[in-house]
mmCIF file as Biopython writes it, N, C-alpha, C and O atoms, coordinates in Angstrom:
data_model
#
loop_
_atom_site.group_PDB
_atom_site.id
_atom_site.type_symbol
_atom_site.label_atom_id
_atom_site.label_alt_id
_atom_site.label_comp_id
_atom_site.label_asym_id
_atom_site.label_entity_id
_atom_site.label_seq_id
_atom_site.pdbx_PDB_ins_code
_atom_site.Cartn_x
_atom_site.Cartn_y
_atom_site.Cartn_z
_atom_site.occupancy
_atom_site.B_iso_or_equiv
_atom_site.auth_seq_id
_atom_site.auth_asym_id
_atom_site.pdbx_PDB_model_num
ATOM 1   N N  . MET A ? 1  ? -1.655  7.319   -12.769 1.0 0.0 1  A 1 
ATOM 2   C CA . MET A ? 1  ? -2.594  6.335   -12.219 1.0 0.0 1  A 1 
ATOM 3   C C  . MET A ? 1  ? -2.804  5.241   -13.283 1.0 0.0 1  A 1 
ATOM 4   O O  . MET A ? 1  ? -2.853  5.514   -14.482 1.0 0.0 1  A 1 
ATOM 5   N N  . GLN A ? 2  ? -2.923  4.021   -12.808 1.0 0.0 2  A 1 
ATOM 6   C CA . GLN A ? 2  ? -3.269  2.918   -13.689 1.0 0.0 2  A 1 
ATOM 7   C C  . GLN A ? 2  ? -4.663  2.397   -13.207 1.0 0.0 2  A 1 
ATOM 8   O O  . GLN A ? 2  ? -4.924  2.217   -12.017 1.0 0.0 2  A 1 
ATOM 9   N N  . GLU A ? 3  ? -5.483  2.184   -14.174 1.0 0.0 3  A 1 
ATOM 10  C CA . GLU A ? 3  ? -6.783  1.608   -13.808 1.0 0.0 3  A 1 
ATOM 11  C C  . GLU A ? 3  ? -6.706  0.083   -13.829 1.0 0.0 3  A 1 
ATOM 12  O O  . GLU A ? 3  ? -6.291  -0.528  -14.814 1.0 0.0 3  A 1 
ATOM 13  N N  . VAL A ? 4  ? -7.126  -0.518  -12.695 1.0 0.0 4  A 1 
ATOM 14  C CA . VAL A ? 4  ? -7.020  -1.947  -12.555 1.0 0.0 4  A 1 
ATOM 15  C C  . VAL A ? 4  ? -8.379  -2.479  -12.042 1.0 0.0 4  A 1 
ATOM 16  O O  . VAL A ? 4  ? -8.893  -1.971  -11.046 1.0 0.0 4  A 1 
ATOM 17  N N  . GLY A ? 5  ? -8.941  -3.452  -12.682 1.0 0.0 5  A 1 
ATOM 18  C CA . GLY A ? 5  ? -10.205 -4.058  -12.203 1.0 0.0 5  A 1 
ATOM 19  C C  . GLY A ? 5  ? -11.404 -3.205  -12.356 1.0 0.0 5  A 1 
ATOM 20  O O  . GLY A ? 5  ? -12.383 -3.400  -11.636 1.0 0.0 5  A 1 
ATOM 21  N N  . GLY A ? 6  ? -11.386 -2.265  -13.256 1.0 0.0 6  A 1 
ATOM 22  C CA . GLY A ? 6  ? -12.607 -1.487  -13.533 1.0 0.0 6  A 1 
ATOM 23  C C  . GLY A ? 6  ? -12.478 -0.044  -13.082 1.0 0.0 6  A 1 
ATOM 24  O O  . GLY A ? 6  ? -11.409 0.418   -12.683 1.0 0.0 6  A 1 
ATOM 25  N N  . ASP A ? 7  ? -13.584 0.637   -13.159 1.0 0.0 7  A 1 
ATOM 26  C CA . ASP A ? 7  ? -13.601 2.097   -12.849 1.0 0.0 7  A 1 
ATOM 27  C C  . ASP A ? 7  ? -13.404 2.441   -11.397 1.0 0.0 7  A 1 
ATOM 28  O O  . ASP A ? 7  ? -12.973 3.551   -11.083 1.0 0.0 7  A 1 
ATOM 29  N N  . LEU A ? 8  ? -13.712 1.507   -10.484 1.0 0.0 8  A 1 
ATOM 30  C CA . LEU A ? 8  ? -13.685 1.806   -9.061  1.0 0.0 8  A 1 
ATOM 31  C C  . LEU A ? 8  ? -12.302 1.679   -8.401  1.0 0.0 8  A 1 
ATOM 32  O O  . LEU A ? 8  ? -12.136 2.086   -7.252  1.0 0.0 8  A 1 
ATOM 33  N N  . HIS A ? 9  ? -11.359 1.149   -9.076  1.0 0.0 9  A 1 
ATOM 34  C CA . HIS A ? 9  ? -10.054 0.875   -8.496  1.0 0.0 9  A 1 
ATOM 35  C C  . HIS A ? 9  ? -8.913  1.506   -9.316  1.0 0.0 9  A 1 
ATOM 36  O O  . HIS A ? 9  ? -8.723  1.173   -10.486 1.0 0.0 9  A 1 
ATOM 37  N N  . GLN A ? 10 ? -8.179  2.395   -8.703  1.0 0.0 10 A 1 
ATOM 38  C CA . GLN A ? 10 ? -7.051  2.999   -9.378  1.0 0.0 10 A 1 
ATOM 39  C C  . GLN A ? 10 ? -5.817  2.825   -8.450  1.0 0.0 10 A 1 
ATOM 40  O O  . GLN A ? 10 ? -5.928  2.896   -7.226  1.0 0.0 10 A 1 
ATOM 41  N N  . GLU A ? 11 ? -4.692  2.605   -9.049  1.0 0.0 11 A 1 
ATOM 42  C CA . GLU A ? 11 ? -3.432  2.430   -8.348  1.0 0.0 11 A 1 
ATOM 43  C C  . GLU A ? 11 ? -2.373  3.378   -8.911  1.0 0.0 11 A 1 
ATOM 44  O O  . GLU A ? 11 ? -2.364  3.650   -10.111 1.0 0.0 11 A 1 
ATOM 45  N N  . LEU A ? 12 ? -1.507  3.867   -8.080  1.0 0.0 12 A 1 
ATOM 46  C CA . LEU A ? 12 ? -0.362  4.597   -8.540  1.0 0.0 12 A 1 
ATOM 47  C C  . LEU A ? 12 ? 0.771   3.642   -8.726  1.0 0.0 12 A 1 
ATOM 48  O O  . LEU A ? 12 ? 1.248   3.044   -7.761  1.0 0.0 12 A 1 
ATOM 49  N N  . TRP A ? 13 ? 1.208   3.485   -9.931  1.0 0.0 13 A 1 
ATOM 50  C CA . TRP A ? 13 ? 2.351   2.605   -10.270 1.0 0.0 13 A 1 
ATOM 51  C C  . TRP A ? 13 ? 3.600   3.417   -10.444 1.0 0.0 13 A 1 
ATOM 52  O O  . TRP A ? 13 ? 3.654   4.340   -11.257 1.0 0.0 13 A 1 
ATOM 53  N N  . VAL A ? 14 ? 4.611   3.065   -9.669  1.0 0.0 14 A 1 
ATOM 54  C CA . VAL A ? 14 ? 5.905   3.739   -9.749  1.0 0.0 14 A 1 
ATOM 55  C C  . VAL A ? 14 ? 6.919   2.705   -10.249 1.0 0.0 14 A 1 
ATOM 56  O O  . VAL A ? 14 ? 7.114   1.674   -9.607  1.0 0.0 14 A 1 
ATOM 57  N N  . PRO A ? 15 ? 7.563   2.971   -11.386 1.0 0.0 15 A 1 
ATOM 58  C CA . PRO A ? 15 ? 8.588   2.037   -11.892 1.0 0.0 15 A 1 
ATOM 59  C C  . PRO A ? 15 ? 9.706   1.853   -10.844 1.0 0.0 15 A 1 
ATOM 60  O O  . PRO A ? 15 ? 10.069  2.793   -10.136 1.0 0.0 15 A 1 
ATOM 61  N N  . ALA A ? 16 ? 10.228  0.649   -10.766 1.0 0.0 16 A 1 
ATOM 62  C CA . ALA A ? 16 ? 11.214  0.304   -9.757  1.0 0.0 16 A 1 
ATOM 63  C C  . ALA A ? 16 ? 12.414  1.299   -9.780  1.0 0.0 16 A 1 
ATOM 64  O O  . ALA A ? 16 ? 12.918  1.691   -8.728  1.0 0.0 16 A 1 
ATOM 65  N N  . GLU A ? 17 ? 12.839  1.680   -10.949 1.0 0.0 17 A 1 
ATOM 66  C CA . GLU A ? 17 ? 13.998  2.570   -11.007 1.0 0.0 17 A 1 
ATOM 67  C C  . GLU A ? 17 ? 13.694  3.976   -10.535 1.0 0.0 17 A 1 
ATOM 68  O O  . GLU A ? 17 ? 14.619  4.767   -10.348 1.0 0.0 17 A 1 
ATOM 69  N N  . GLU A ? 18 ? 12.409  4.324   -10.333 1.0 0.0 18 A 1 
ATOM 70  C CA . GLU A ? 18 ? 12.029  5.634   -9.857  1.0 0.0 18 A 1 
ATOM 71  C C  . GLU A ? 18 ? 11.558  5.594   -8.355  1.0 0.0 18 A 1 
ATOM 72  O O  . GLU A ? 18 ? 11.216  6.626   -7.776  1.0 0.0 18 A 1 
ATOM 73  N N  . LEU A ? 19 ? 11.554  4.430   -7.784  1.0 0.0 19 A 1 
ATOM 74  C CA . LEU A ? 19 ? 10.980  4.234   -6.467  1.0 0.0 19 A 1 
ATOM 75  C C  . LEU A ? 19 ? 11.707  5.010   -5.375  1.0 0.0 19 A 1 
ATOM 76  O O  . LEU A ? 19 ? 11.069  5.615   -4.514  1.0 0.0 19 A 1 
ATOM 77  N N  . GLU A ? 20 ? 13.001  4.997   -5.404  1.0 0.0 20 A 1 
ATOM 78  C CA . GLU A ? 20 ? 13.788  5.700   -4.382  1.0 0.0 20 A 1 
ATOM 79  C C  . GLU A ? 20 ? 13.490  7.247   -4.371  1.0 0.0 20 A 1 
ATOM 80  O O  . GLU A ? 20 ? 13.297  7.857   -3.319  1.0 0.0 20 A 1 
ATOM 81  N N  . VAL A ? 21 ? 13.466  7.826   -5.592  1.0 0.0 21 A 1 
ATOM 82  C CA . VAL A ? 21 ? 13.162  9.256   -5.714  1.0 0.0 21 A 1 
ATOM 83  C C  . VAL A ? 21 ? 11.731  9.508   -5.278  1.0 0.0 21 A 1 
ATOM 84  O O  . VAL A ? 21 ? 11.477  10.493  -4.584  1.0 0.0 21 A 1 
ATOM 85  N N  . PHE A ? 22 ? 10.810  8.680   -5.647  1.0 0.0 22 A 1 
ATOM 86  C CA . PHE A ? 22 ? 9.391   8.789   -5.239  1.0 0.0 22 A 1 
ATOM 87  C C  . PHE A ? 22 ? 9.301   8.793   -3.718  1.0 0.0 22 A 1 
ATOM 88  O O  . PHE A ? 22 ? 8.665   9.678   -3.146  1.0 0.0 22 A 1 
ATOM 89  N N  . ASN A ? 23 ? 9.932   7.810   -3.042  1.0 0.0 23 A 1 
ATOM 90  C CA . ASN A ? 23 ? 9.889   7.697   -1.577  1.0 0.0 23 A 1 
ATOM 91  C C  . ASN A ? 23 ? 10.525  8.952   -0.923  1.0 0.0 23 A 1 
ATOM 92  O O  . ASN A ? 23 ? 10.056  9.420   0.114   1.0 0.0 23 A 1 
ATOM 93  N N  . ASP A ? 24 ? 11.595  9.486   -1.545  1.0 0.0 24 A 1 
ATOM 94  C CA . ASP A ? 24 ? 12.241  10.685  -0.970  1.0 0.0 24 A 1 
ATOM 95  C C  . ASP A ? 24 ? 11.331  11.871  -0.950  1.0 0.0 24 A 1 
ATOM 96  O O  . ASP A ? 24 ? 11.559  12.797  -0.171  1.0 0.0 24 A 1 
ATOM 97  N N  . HIS A ? 25 ? 10.290  11.891  -1.785  1.0 0.0 25 A 1 
ATOM 98  C CA . HIS A ? 25 ? 9.376   13.038  -1.869  1.0 0.0 25 A 1 
ATOM 99  C C  . HIS A ? 25 ? 8.123   12.884  -1.064  1.0 0.0 25 A 1 
ATOM 100 O O  . HIS A ? 25 ? 7.278   13.779  -1.082  1.0 0.0 25 A 1 
ATOM 101 N N  . ILE A ? 26 ? 7.962   11.800  -0.363  1.0 0.0 26 A 1 
ATOM 102 C CA . ILE A ? 26 ? 6.760   11.592  0.499   1.0 0.0 26 A 1 
ATOM 103 C C  . ILE A ? 26 ? 6.902   12.505  1.717   1.0 0.0 26 A 1 
ATOM 104 O O  . ILE A ? 26 ? 7.924   12.509  2.404   1.0 0.0 26 A 1 
ATOM 105 N N  . ARG A ? 27 ? 5.862   13.262  1.954   1.0 0.0 27 A 1 
ATOM 106 C CA . ARG A ? 27 ? 5.850   14.195  3.140   1.0 0.0 27 A 1 
ATOM 107 C C  . ARG A ? 27 ? 4.695   13.828  4.025   1.0 0.0 27 A 1 
ATOM 108 O O  . ARG A ? 27 ? 3.630   13.437  3.546   1.0 0.0 27 A 1 
ATOM 109 N N  . GLY A ? 28 ? 4.903   13.954  5.336   1.0 0.0 28 A 1 
ATOM 110 C CA . GLY A ? 28 ? 3.831   13.679  6.241   1.0 0.0 28 A 1 
ATOM 111 C C  . GLY A ? 28 ? 3.718   12.198  6.555   1.0 0.0 28 A 1 
ATOM 112 O O  . GLY A ? 28 ? 4.647   11.418  6.347   1.0 0.0 28 A 1 
ATOM 113 N N  . VAL A ? 29 ? 2.531   11.833  7.071   1.0 0.0 29 A 1 
ATOM 114 C CA . VAL A ? 29 ? 2.271   10.461  7.513   1.0 0.0 29 A 1 
ATOM 115 C C  . VAL A ? 29 ? 1.387   9.796   6.465   1.0 0.0 29 A 1 
ATOM 116 O O  . VAL A ? 29 ? 0.473   10.386  5.890   1.0 0.0 29 A 1 
ATOM 117 N N  . ILE A ? 30 ? 1.730   8.504   6.257   1.0 0.0 30 A 1 
ATOM 118 C CA . ILE A ? 30 ? 0.881   7.679   5.363   1.0 0.0 30 A 1 
ATOM 119 C C  . ILE A ? 30 ? -0.146  6.990   6.237   1.0 0.0 30 A 1 
ATOM 120 O O  . ILE A ? 30 ? 0.202   6.296   7.192   1.0 0.0 30 A 1 
ATOM 121 N N  . GLU A ? 31 ? -1.394  7.182   5.914   1.0 0.0 31 A 1 
ATOM 122 C CA . GLU A ? 31 ? -2.503  6.638   6.716   1.0 0.0 31 A 1 
ATOM 123 C C  . GLU A ? 31 ? -3.164  5.486   5.987   1.0 0.0 31 A 1 
ATOM 124 O O  . GLU A ? 31 ? -3.440  5.591   4.792   1.0 0.0 31 A 1 
ATOM 125 N N  . ILE A ? 32 ? -3.431  4.356   6.701   1.0 0.0 32 A 1 
ATOM 126 C CA . ILE A ? 32 ? -4.128  3.247   6.169   1.0 0.0 32 A 1 
ATOM 127 C C  . ILE A ? 32 ? -5.637  3.530   6.281   1.0 0.0 32 A 1 
ATOM 128 O O  . ILE A ? 32 ? -6.133  3.727   7.390   1.0 0.0 32 A 1 
ATOM 129 N N  . ALA A ? 33 ? -6.348  3.555   5.203   1.0 0.0 33 A 1 
ATOM 130 C CA . ALA A ? 33 ? -7.793  3.850   5.240   1.0 0.0 33 A 1 
ATOM 131 C C  . ALA A ? 33 ? -8.610  2.563   5.302   1.0 0.0 33 A 1 
ATOM 132 O O  . ALA A ? 33 ? -9.579  2.491   6.058   1.0 0.0 33 A 1 
ATOM 133 N N  . LYS A ? 34 ? -8.234  1.529   4.510   1.0 0.0 34 A 1 
ATOM 134 C CA . LYS A ? 34 ? -8.925  0.258   4.462   1.0 0.0 34 A 1 
ATOM 135 C C  . LYS A ? 34 ? -7.890  -0.805  4.109   1.0 0.0 34 A 1 
ATOM 136 O O  . LYS A ? 34 ? -6.868  -0.519  3.486   1.0 0.0 34 A 1 
ATOM 137 N N  . VAL A ? 35 ? -8.179  -2.037  4.521   1.0 0.0 35 A 1 
ATOM 138 C CA . VAL A ? 35 ? -7.342  -3.158  4.254   1.0 0.0 35 A 1 
ATOM 139 C C  . VAL A ? 35 ? -8.176  -4.266  3.604   1.0 0.0 35 A 1 
ATOM 140 O O  . VAL A ? 35 ? -9.218  -4.653  4.132   1.0 0.0 35 A 1 
ATOM 141 N N  . PHE A ? 36 ? -7.729  -4.755  2.498   1.0 0.0 36 A 1 
ATOM 142 C CA . PHE A ? 36 ? -8.341  -5.867  1.800   1.0 0.0 36 A 1 
ATOM 143 C C  . PHE A ? 36 ? -7.334  -6.967  1.683   1.0 0.0 36 A 1 
ATOM 144 O O  . PHE A ? 36 ? -6.290  -6.794  1.053   1.0 0.0 36 A 1 
ATOM 145 N N  . LYS A ? 37 ? -7.639  -8.153  2.305   1.0 0.0 37 A 1 
ATOM 146 C CA . LYS A ? 37 ? -6.686  -9.264  2.350   1.0 0.0 37 A 1 
ATOM 147 C C  . LYS A ? 37 ? -7.254  -10.361 1.425   1.0 0.0 37 A 1 
ATOM 148 O O  . LYS A ? 37 ? -8.393  -10.799 1.587   1.0 0.0 37 A 1 
ATOM 149 N N  . GLY A ? 38 ? -6.431  -10.789 0.454   1.0 0.0 38 A 1 
ATOM 150 C CA . GLY A ? 38 ? -6.834  -11.856 -0.438  1.0 0.0 38 A 1 
ATOM 151 C C  . GLY A ? 38 ? -6.611  -13.234 0.182   1.0 0.0 38 A 1 
ATOM 152 O O  . GLY A ? 38 ? -6.082  -13.353 1.287   1.0 0.0 38 A 1 
ATOM 153 N N  . ASP A ? 39 ? -7.015  -14.255 -0.535  1.0 0.0 39 A 1 
ATOM 154 C CA . ASP A ? 39 ? -6.885  -15.650 -0.043  1.0 0.0 39 A 1 
ATOM 155 C C  . ASP A ? 39 ? -5.414  -16.037 0.242   1.0 0.0 39 A 1 
ATOM 156 O O  . ASP A ? 39 ? -5.135  -16.870 1.103   1.0 0.0 39 A 1 
ATOM 157 N N  . LYS A ? 40 ? -4.506  -15.423 -0.490  1.0 0.0 40 A 1 
ATOM 158 C CA . LYS A ? 40 ? -3.054  -15.796 -0.402  1.0 0.0 40 A 1 
ATOM 159 C C  . LYS A ? 40 ? -2.306  -14.812 0.498   1.0 0.0 40 A 1 
ATOM 160 O O  . LYS A ? 40 ? -1.075  -14.816 0.505   1.0 0.0 40 A 1 
ATOM 161 N N  . PHE A ? 41 ? -2.994  -13.994 1.235   1.0 0.0 41 A 1 
ATOM 162 C CA . PHE A ? 41 ? -2.349  -13.022 2.108   1.0 0.0 41 A 1 
ATOM 163 C C  . PHE A ? 41 ? -1.533  -13.734 3.209   1.0 0.0 41 A 1 
ATOM 164 O O  . PHE A ? 41 ? -1.985  -14.687 3.844   1.0 0.0 41 A 1 
ATOM 165 N N  . ARG A ? 42 ? -0.329  -13.224 3.392   1.0 0.0 42 A 1 
ATOM 166 C CA . ARG A ? 42 ? 0.544   -13.739 4.487   1.0 0.0 42 A 1 
ATOM 167 C C  . ARG A ? 42 ? 0.860   -12.582 5.377   1.0 0.0 42 A 1 
ATOM 168 O O  . ARG A ? 42 ? 1.108   -11.471 4.909   1.0 0.0 42 A 1 
ATOM 169 N N  . GLU A ? 43 ? 0.853   -12.840 6.685   1.0 0.0 43 A 1 
ATOM 170 C CA . GLU A ? 43 ? 1.116   -11.777 7.664   1.0 0.0 43 A 1 
ATOM 171 C C  . GLU A ? 43 ? 2.507   -11.239 7.403   1.0 0.0 43 A 1 
ATOM 172 O O  . GLU A ? 43 ? 3.426   -11.996 7.092   1.0 0.0 43 A 1 
ATOM 173 N N  . PRO A ? 44 ? 2.668   -9.880  7.534   1.0 0.0 44 A 1 
ATOM 174 C CA . PRO A ? 44 ? 3.987   -9.273  7.294   1.0 0.0 44 A 1 
ATOM 175 C C  . PRO A ? 44 ? 4.960   -9.646  8.437   1.0 0.0 44 A 1 
ATOM 176 O O  . PRO A ? 44 ? 4.564   -9.906  9.574   1.0 0.0 44 A 1 
ATOM 177 N N  . GLU A ? 45 ? 6.242   -9.656  8.068   1.0 0.0 45 A 1 
ATOM 178 C CA . GLU A ? 45 ? 7.247   -9.928  9.072   1.0 0.0 45 A 1 
ATOM 179 C C  . GLU A ? 45 ? 7.475   -8.788  10.011  1.0 0.0 45 A 1 
ATOM 180 O O  . GLU A ? 45 ? 7.899   -8.979  11.151  1.0 0.0 45 A 1 
ATOM 181 N N  . SER A ? 46 ? 7.189   -7.573  9.526   1.0 0.0 46 A 1 
ATOM 182 C CA . SER A ? 46 ? 7.393   -6.402  10.363  1.0 0.0 46 A 1 
ATOM 183 C C  . SER A ? 46 ? 6.277   -6.271  11.377  1.0 0.0 46 A 1 
ATOM 184 O O  . SER A ? 46 ? 5.098   -6.278  11.023  1.0 0.0 46 A 1 
ATOM 185 N N  . ARG A ? 47 ? 6.654   -6.153  12.642  1.0 0.0 47 A 1 
ATOM 186 C CA . ARG A ? 47 ? 5.666   -6.020  13.743  1.0 0.0 47 A 1 
ATOM 187 C C  . ARG A ? 47 ? 4.932   -4.736  13.579  1.0 0.0 47 A 1 
ATOM 188 O O  . ARG A ? 47 ? 3.725   -4.712  13.819  1.0 0.0 47 A 1 
ATOM 189 N N  . VAL A ? 48 ? 5.586   -3.623  13.175  1.0 0.0 48 A 1 
ATOM 190 C CA . VAL A ? 48 ? 4.970   -2.358  13.010  1.0 0.0 48 A 1 
ATOM 191 C C  . VAL A ? 48 ? 3.879   -2.414  11.916  1.0 0.0 48 A 1 
ATOM 192 O O  . VAL A ? 48 ? 2.798   -1.853  12.091  1.0 0.0 48 A 1 
ATOM 193 N N  . VAL A ? 49 ? 4.160   -3.072  10.828  1.0 0.0 49 A 1 
ATOM 194 C CA . VAL A ? 49 ? 3.206   -3.194  9.742   1.0 0.0 49 A 1 
ATOM 195 C C  . VAL A ? 49 ? 2.048   -4.062  10.161  1.0 0.0 49 A 1 
ATOM 196 O O  . VAL A ? 49 ? 0.891   -3.728  9.904   1.0 0.0 49 A 1 
ATOM 197 N N  . ALA A ? 50 ? 2.348   -5.193  10.815  1.0 0.0 50 A 1 
ATOM 198 C CA . ALA A ? 50 ? 1.313   -6.107  11.354  1.0 0.0 50 A 1 
ATOM 199 C C  . ALA A ? 50 ? 0.343   -5.371  12.242  1.0 0.0 50 A 1 
ATOM 200 O O  . ALA A ? 50 ? -0.870  -5.520  12.095  1.0 0.0 50 A 1 
ATOM 201 N N  . GLU A ? 51 ? 0.854   -4.582  13.158  1.0 0.0 51 A 1 
ATOM 202 C CA . GLU A ? 51 ? -0.012  -3.840  14.082  1.0 0.0 51 A 1 
ATOM 203 C C  . GLU A ? 51 ? -0.873  -2.832  13.366  1.0 0.0 51 A 1 
ATOM 204 O O  . GLU A ? 51 ? -2.056  -2.685  13.675  1.0 0.0 51 A 1 
ATOM 205 N N  . ALA A ? 52 ? -0.280  -2.124  12.396  1.0 0.0 52 A 1 
ATOM 206 C CA . ALA A ? 52 ? -1.053  -1.118  11.652  1.0 0.0 52 A 1 
ATOM 207 C C  . ALA A ? 52 ? -2.185  -1.757  10.863  1.0 0.0 52 A 1 
ATOM 208 O O  . ALA A ? 52 ? -3.281  -1.203  10.788  1.0 0.0 52 A 1 
ATOM 209 N N  . LEU A ? 53 ? -1.918  -2.952  10.259  1.0 0.0 53 A 1 
ATOM 210 C CA . LEU A ? 53 ? -2.968  -3.667  9.504   1.0 0.0 53 A 1 
ATOM 211 C C  . LEU A ? 53 ? -4.055  -4.172  10.471  1.0 0.0 53 A 1 
ATOM 212 O O  . LEU A ? 53 ? -5.237  -4.133  10.129  1.0 0.0 53 A 1 
ATOM 213 N N  . GLN A ? 54 ? -3.684  -4.636  11.652  1.0 0.0 54 A 1 
ATOM 214 C CA . GLN A ? 54 ? -4.618  -5.170  12.582  1.0 0.0 54 A 1 
ATOM 215 C C  . GLN A ? 54 ? -5.642  -4.151  13.027  1.0 0.0 54 A 1 
ATOM 216 O O  . GLN A ? 54 ? -6.790  -4.496  13.306  1.0 0.0 54 A 1 
ATOM 217 N N  . LYS A ? 55 ? -5.223  -2.871  13.097  1.0 0.0 55 A 1 
ATOM 218 C CA . LYS A ? 55 ? -6.142  -1.827  13.526  1.0 0.0 55 A 1 
ATOM 219 C C  . LYS A ? 55 ? -7.253  -1.582  12.538  1.0 0.0 55 A 1 
ATOM 220 O O  . LYS A ? 55 ? -8.248  -0.938  12.871  1.0 0.0 55 A 1 
ATOM 221 N N  . HIS A ? 56 ? -7.100  -2.090  11.313  1.0 0.0 56 A 1 
ATOM 222 C CA . HIS A ? 56 ? -8.041  -1.776  10.243  1.0 0.0 56 A 1 
ATOM 223 C C  . HIS A ? 56 ? -8.782  -3.028  9.723   1.0 0.0 56 A 1 
ATOM 224 O O  . HIS A ? 56 ? -9.205  -3.064  8.567   1.0 0.0 56 A 1 
ATOM 225 N N  . GLN A ? 57 ? -8.933  -4.039  10.574  1.0 0.0 57 A 1 
ATOM 226 C CA . GLN A ? 57 ? -9.612  -5.251  10.139  1.0 0.0 57 A 1 
ATOM 227 C C  . GLN A ? 57 ? -11.127 -5.105  10.320  1.0 0.0 57 A 1 
ATOM 228 O O  . GLN A ? 57 ? -11.878 -6.029  10.007  1.0 0.0 57 A 1 
#
């Protein structure tokens, strides 16, 4: 875990060269709990992703 922006925010950083192995080990469903959109947010090209984000506005 990497701490970013203070004690309240932590992110899991996966180096690019390890991303494929990391993804291969994901089990189950990834659930979106909250969405925070910054000023420079652009809507995703993927319809599936856009719909998932829309449910959490």
